[in-house]
C-alpha positions as CSV (number, residue, x, y, z in Angstrom):
1,M,0.0,0.0,0.0
2,A,1.4,3.4,-1.0
3,T,2.4,5.8,1.8
4,T,0.1,8.8,2.0
5,V,0.9,12.3,3.0
6,E,-1.1,11.7,6.2
7,D,1.1,8.7,7.1
8,V,4.3,10.8,6.7
9,I,2.9,13.6,8.9
10,A,1.8,11.1,11.6
11,K,5.2,9.5,11.8
12,A,7.0,12.9,11.8
13,E,4.9,13.9,14.8
14,M,6.2,10.9,16.8
15,V,9.8,12.1,16.5
16,E,11.1,15.3,18.0
17,I,14.5,16.8,17.1
18,E,16.4,18.6,19.8
19,P,17.5,21.8,17.9
20,K,20.9,22.4,19.6
21,T,22.2,18.8,19.4
22,G,20.3,17.4,16.4
23,V,19.6,14.3,18.5
24,A,16.3,12.5,17.8
25,L,14.1,12.3,20.9
26,K,11.5,9.5,21.5
27,P,8.9,11.0,23.8
28,Q,6.7,7.9,23.7
29,L,9.6,5.7,24.9
30,L,10.7,8.1,27.6
31,K,7.1,8.4,28.9
32,E,6.8,4.6,29.1
33,E,10.1,4.3,31.1
34,K,8.8,6.9,33.5
35,V,5.5,5.1,34.0
36,N,7.4,1.9,34.7
37,G,9.4,3.6,37.5
38,T,12.7,3.7,35.6
39,E,14.9,6.8,35.0
40,P,15.1,7.9,31.4
41,K,18.3,6.7,30.0
42,P,20.8,9.1,28.5
43,M,21.5,8.9,24.8
44,N,25.1,9.5,23.5
45,G,26.1,11.0,26.9
46,V,23.1,13.4,27.0
47,K,20.6,12.9,29.8
48,A,16.9,13.2,29.1
49,D,14.7,15.2,31.4
50,E,11.1,14.6,32.5
51,D,9.8,16.3,29.4
52,G,11.8,14.2,27.0
53,K,14.4,17.0,26.4
54,N,18.1,16.4,26.5
55,E,20.2,17.8,29.3
56,T,24.0,17.8,29.2
57,V,25.6,15.9,32.1
58,P,27.4,18.3,34.4
59,E,31.2,18.4,33.8
60,E,31.9,17.9,37.5
61,K,30.0,14.6,37.5
62,A,31.8,13.5,34.3
63,E,35.2,14.3,35.9
64,A,34.2,12.5,39.1
65,G,33.3,9.4,37.0
66,K,36.8,9.6,35.4
67,E,38.4,9.8,38.8
68,A,36.5,6.9,40.1
69,A,37.5,4.8,37.1
70,N,41.1,5.9,37.9
71,G,41.1,4.6,41.4
72,G,39.9,8.0,42.9
73,V,43.1,9.8,41.8
74,P,42.4,13.3,40.5
75,K,43.5,13.9,36.9
76,D,46.3,16.3,37.6
77,E,47.5,14.8,40.9
78,G,51.1,13.6,40.8
79,K,52.2,16.3,38.4
80,K,55.3,18.1,39.7
81,E,54.9,21.9,40.2
82,E,56.9,23.8,37.6
83,V,59.4,26.1,39.3
84,A,60.2,29.4,37.6
85,V,63.8,30.1,36.8
86,E,66.0,33.2,36.4
87,I,68.7,33.3,33.7
88,E,72.1,34.8,34.5
89,P,72.5,36.9,31.4
90,K,76.3,36.7,31.0
91,T,76.5,32.9,31.1
92,G,73.0,31.7,30.2
93,V,72.9,29.6,33.4
94,S,69.4,29.2,34.8
95,F,68.6,29.2,38.6
96,P,65.3,28.2,40.2
97,V,63.7,31.1,41.9
98,K,62.8,28.8,44.9
99,V,64.5,26.0,46.6
100,E,63.6,23.8,49.6
101,D,61.3,25.1,52.2
102,G,60.4,28.2,50.1
103,K,63.8,29.8,50.3
104,Q,64.1,32.3,47.4
105,L,66.7,33.5,44.9
106,N,67.8,37.1,45.6
107,A,70.4,37.7,42.9
108,V,72.4,36.0,40.2
109,G,75.9,36.9,39.0
110,L,79.1,35.9,37.4
111,R,82.6,35.0,38.8
112,K,85.4,36.0,36.4
113,K,89.1,35.5,36.7
114,T,91.7,37.4,34.8
115,I,94.3,35.0,33.3
116,L,97.0,36.4,31.0
117,G,95.0,39.6,30.7
118,L,91.9,37.8,29.6
119,G,88.6,37.8,31.6
120,I,87.7,34.1,31.9
121,K,84.1,33.2,33.0
122,I,84.5,30.7,35.8
123,Y,81.0,30.1,37.1
124,G,77.6,31.7,37.3
125,F,76.1,32.0,40.8
126,G,72.8,32.4,42.5
127,I,72.4,33.8,46.1
128,Y,69.5,32.3,48.1
129,A,68.1,33.4,51.5
130,D,65.3,32.8,53.9
131,Q,63.1,35.8,53.1
132,E,60.9,35.8,56.3
133,K,63.9,35.6,58.7
134,L,65.8,38.1,56.6
135,K,62.9,40.5,56.8
136,D,62.7,40.1,60.6
137,L,66.5,40.7,60.9
138,L,66.5,43.9,58.9
139,K,63.5,45.4,60.7
140,S,65.2,44.6,64.1
141,K,68.4,46.3,63.0
142,I,67.3,49.1,60.7
143,V,64.4,51.3,61.9
144,K,63.6,53.1,58.6
145,A,63.9,51.7,55.1
146,P,66.6,53.6,53.2
147,A,66.0,55.0,49.7
148,K,68.7,52.7,48.3
149,P,70.9,49.8,49.5
150,T,73.5,50.9,52.1
151,K,76.7,49.4,53.4
152,D,75.0,48.9,56.8
153,M,72.3,46.7,55.2
154,Y,74.9,44.5,53.6
155,Q,76.9,44.3,56.8
156,V,73.8,43.2,58.8
157,V,73.4,40.2,56.4
158,I,77.1,39.4,56.3
159,D,77.3,39.3,60.1
160,S,74.1,37.4,60.7
161,D,73.6,33.7,61.4
162,L,70.7,33.2,59.0
163,W,70.5,30.5,56.4
164,M,72.0,31.5,53.1
165,M,73.3,29.6,50.1
166,V,75.3,30.4,47.1
167,R,74.9,28.0,44.2
168,L,77.7,27.9,41.8
169,V,77.3,26.5,38.3
170,I,80.6,25.9,36.4
171,V,80.8,27.4,32.9
172,Y,84.5,27.0,32.3
173,S,85.0,23.5,30.9
174,G,88.7,23.3,31.7
175,L,88.2,23.7,35.4
176,T,89.7,21.1,37.8
177,M,89.2,20.6,41.5
178,S,92.7,21.8,42.3
179,M,91.9,25.1,40.4
180,V,88.7,25.5,42.3
181,R,90.5,24.9,45.6
182,K,93.1,27.5,44.8
183,N,90.5,30.1,43.7
184,F,88.5,29.7,46.9
185,D,91.6,29.8,49.1
186,E,92.7,33.1,47.5
187,G,89.2,34.6,47.6
188,L,88.5,33.6,51.2
189,G,92.0,34.5,52.3
190,A,91.6,38.0,51.0
191,S,88.1,38.3,52.5
192,I,89.3,37.1,55.9
193,K,92.2,39.7,55.9
194,K,89.6,42.5,55.3
195,L,87.5,41.4,58.2
196,T,90.4,41.0,60.6
197,G,92.4,44.1,59.8
198,G,95.0,42.4,57.6
199,R,95.6,39.2,59.5
200,K,95.9,36.0,57.4
201,N,94.3,32.7,58.3
202,D,95.2,30.2,55.6
203,E,94.4,27.2,57.7
204,L,90.8,28.4,58.0
205,S,90.3,29.4,54.4
206,N,91.7,26.0,53.2
207,K,89.1,24.1,55.1
208,V,86.3,24.9,52.7
209,M,87.6,22.9,49.7
210,G,90.5,21.1,51.5
211,E,88.7,17.7,51.7
212,A,87.4,17.8,48.1
213,S,89.1,15.0,46.1
214,D,91.0,15.9,42.9
215,D,89.3,12.8,41.4
216,I,86.0,14.8,41.3
217,K,85.5,15.6,37.6
218,L,84.1,19.0,36.9
219,T,82.5,19.9,33.6
220,S,80.4,22.7,32.3
221,G,77.2,22.6,34.3
222,S,78.7,21.0,37.4
223,V,77.1,22.4,40.6
224,I,78.8,23.4,43.9
225,E,76.6,24.6,46.8
226,I,78.0,26.4,49.8
227,T,75.5,27.1,52.6
228,R,75.8,29.1,55.7
229,L,73.7,27.1,58.3
230,P,72.4,28.5,61.6
231,G,75.2,28.1,64.2
232,Y,77.8,29.7,61.9
233,T,78.4,26.5,60.1
234,L,79.6,26.6,56.5
235,E,78.7,23.4,54.5
236,T,80.1,22.7,51.1
237,K,78.6,20.3,48.6
238,V,80.3,19.4,45.3
239,M,77.8,17.7,42.9
240,G,75.6,16.8,45.8
241,E,78.3,15.3,47.9
242,V,79.2,17.0,51.2
243,V,83.0,17.7,51.2
244,S,83.3,19.9,54.3
245,K,81.3,21.2,57.2
246,V,83.1,23.9,59.2
247,E,81.8,25.7,62.3
248,S,83.4,29.2,62.3
249,E,81.8,32.6,62.6
250,L,84.7,34.3,60.8
251,L,84.6,31.8,57.9
252,C,80.9,32.3,57.4
253,R,81.2,36.0,57.5
254,A,84.2,36.0,55.1
255,Y,82.4,33.8,52.6
256,I,79.2,35.9,52.4
257,H,81.5,39.0,52.3
258,M,83.0,37.7,49.0
259,Y,79.6,38.3,47.4
260,L,78.1,41.2,49.4
261,G,81.2,43.1,50.5
262,D,82.7,46.3,49.1
263,D,84.9,44.3,46.6
264,A,82.2,41.8,45.7
265,F,82.9,39.4,42.8
266,D,80.0,40.8,40.8
267,K,78.9,44.4,41.7
268,D,75.7,44.1,39.7
269,A,74.7,41.0,41.6
270,R,75.5,42.8,44.9
271,E,73.3,45.7,43.9
272,K,70.5,43.5,42.9
273,F,70.7,41.7,46.3
274,G,70.5,45.1,48.0
275,V,67.4,46.0,46.0
276,S,65.8,42.8,47.1
277,L,66.5,43.7,50.7
278,L,64.7,47.0,50.3
279,S,61.5,45.1,49.1
280,L,61.4,43.4,52.5
281,F,60.8,46.6,54.5
């Protein structure tokens, strides 16, 4: 029997098209399911409501379903937080702006050495400090914030017993442990003389790198960390290995003095550290 126009219209009335999704709805089927006491079933991830119209399943529920299928572990859990870095411009060495326990980077710089009239880049460095304790120290010693960094500000930090670390990243590929030892002995020796009115103390300055083995191979990118710990203890790590731990107030002061004293290795880095101190007031 041929299909009449009336048949086509009657069948069309039984099917409703949801205009936003283009999904065909079946009102009759949905009504029967409701009468039978069952919840209308979602079609293609779209839930039907009481009137037979489609309703998008909330995103939170969808995510919860994914988490349940994944053993209850949130999607992004387990990802490591990306730490921002600061680039030392003269060497291209990058330093994380934060290290353990939230201690922060205050300045980056370069240590150069003149050899045969040539300025050789030895290592890039980053100076880290405990910001909260540094703030408390400055406010206890300096009543009013100065307009620019002062010698007194630097001296307060040099003389203090607060945690500070200088991370050195080697950039000179021909460096050996014996060369590093000699460089530190000279730098610390000169710093100790300035703090003691010209008296030398080679025995003390030699303790920082004295126990570092010449068998340690240094390449471009090798890391040395020298940390002033509370209790005036200077700890030296070469590529993660502790090579010395010396308790001496003079040694701690002399070491920080090399980076923040009047004759600092890098005057720009010293200035930047001073600006960071001003921000703590």
